[in-house]
N, C-alpha and C positions, 0 to 999 in steps of 0.2 A: 504493500499500499504505499502510494507518494502523497506524502504531508506537503500541503502549500500553504501558505498564508496570505488572508485577505484584508486589506486592508484602504481607509481613504480619511477625508474630511467628514466631517456631518454636515449631511443634503447632499453629497458627491454622489452616490446613488450605486453603493456601496452593494445595499440588498436586495438589488434589482440583480446586480454583477452576482451577485449568490444563487437567489433564485436559478440564472441560466447557466451557470455551472452544475447545478442539481439535473436541469431538465437533460444536460449533459451525462450526465449519470454521477457527479460526484457525492460524497457524503457531506453532506455540509453540517460541521458545529458551532452553532451562533454564543458566543462568547455572554453576548448580551442577555440571552435568553436566561444562561447560568447564571450569570447575577444575580436577575430576577429572582430565580428560585430562591440565591442566597438572604435576598431581602423579604422574601415572605414569611407571614407571619407563624410563627416555630421556628422556623432558621435562626441561628444566632446572629446571622448579620444583620435580623430585622432588631431583635432587643438591642443592640447596640447601636443602632440608629436612632431609635425610639429612644434612646437614654439620652443618646448627646444631644438631641435637634427636639426633644419633646413630641407630645402628642399631636402638632402641628404641622406634621406631615405624613399625619394618615388621612386616607379618604374617608368617605362615609363605611364601606367595608371594613375599616378598620386596619387595611393592607398600607404598607409606606408605598407613599404615593410619589412616584420616581421625578414626577414635574416637578413636583414640592421641594425635593431634595437637588435637584440640580439648580432651581432658583438660589437655594444658598452655597451649595458650592460651584458656581462658574463665576460666582462675584467674591471669592475667597481662594487664594491658591492652597493657603492651610488646610481647610477644610475641605477642599478637591486631593488633596494630596494625601489627609486621612481617611478617608473613603476607599480610594484605591489603594491602600495600603490593605485596609481591613478586606478588600473586596478580591482583588487579583492572586494572590495566594490559593485561595478556594478554586477561583474560578479553572487555573491551571491545574491543578489538583484533577479537578471533572475533567479538564480537557484530555491531559495525560491518561485518567481514566478511558475516557472515550479512544483513545488511539490506540492503546493495549490492548483492548478489544479486537478491534479489526486488524490490527499491524500483520499475521499473516494471508489476508485476503489480497487478494488484488483491484485496483482502482486509484483513485484519488482520494482523500480527502480534503475539502476546504475549511481549513480557519481562522470564522470570521472573525478579527478582533478589531477594533477601533484604535485600540490605544497600542497599537501593536508595540511600535516602535518607541513609546515612550513608555511603556513596560519593559522593555529589553528585550523582549520574544524573540527577537529576530534576530539573538545570539545562538539559538538551536532550530530557531525555522526558516527552514528556506527551500522552496525559493518564493521570493514574498511579489505578490500584485497588489498592485496600487489603483485602487481610482482615485481619477481625478476630474474636472470640470471648471469651467470660466467662474468667476466670484460671483458674476451676476446669475449662472443657473442655480446657484448654490444657494445664496439667498433666498431666490423664488420658490426652491425645493421647499424649505423650510418654511417658507414661509404658508405656503399649501398644506406642508402637514400641520401644522402648531399656529391658525392664524392669529392664535390668542398672544403670541410671541410677542412683545416689543421688536422693534426694531433693532434696539441698543442691545436690547439681549441676543440676540442672535450675532451682531459682531462681538458678541464677549462671549459667547462660545466657540465661535470662528479661531478666535484671538487664542483662545485657553487652550490650543490643539497645536502640536506642531507642524509649523506653515505646510502645508501639500507639497510645495516647492522642497521642499528639505526629505519629503517622506518619497519624490518621485526621485530625487538623487538615489536615495536607499532602496531603490526599487529593482528587480530581478526582470519585471514586468510592469508594464506602463496600460490601463483601458481609458481613455477619453471618454468619458460618459457628456460631453455636452450635450452632443446631438441626439440623435434620433436611437430608437433600441435597437432597429436594426442593424447602425454604426457597430453600438454598442456588443452587439451579440456576435458580428463577425470578429469583433476584436478580441471575444472573450472566445472564440472558435479556434484562432488561428492559436494562441496561447494554451488551450488545451491541445490542440495535439503536436503543440513542441515539447509541452511539456510528457504527453504520453508514449511521443517518440524517442524517450530519453532513458538510456538507460539505469537500473539503481532504483 
């Protein structure tokens, strides 16, 4: 089984690309889904975020509201670092468990990790595919996804991540998702064929 990292900036369309790879036959492991599980009721991460931020970060079902947490951490680098240090060990432990379950099988595992470079996962995870798009497209997608988010908060979230240009430099493959889905799919298919043709 070949292990491939997938990352990009917020709003660049990483999830769209992950679905394309899934349609080609890849097993996609979504680190955001794992993180959500860790912050759900009954899990250790839930208790720790509630102890730190109080019940104001809970929704009506008493589950941790990721949007409310995001409003705290994206405006405060100390809080963002605290949350990353809480979640990342659990996420990568679960990712390794998933890899071990499939390591003797054929095919490709796509690890969808938004903070792949920031977390240092690129030291053991290669190749890495970075999804990029124009800044205008990035902002528009975030606005469409969360129309209630103020423009200043969108810029805040973009700035909180490693610049997409830096991620692009560190990538083994780059997918430009600025245009239509067909162009993005063609790029993904080309990368898929290249990786599948590589030995090891």
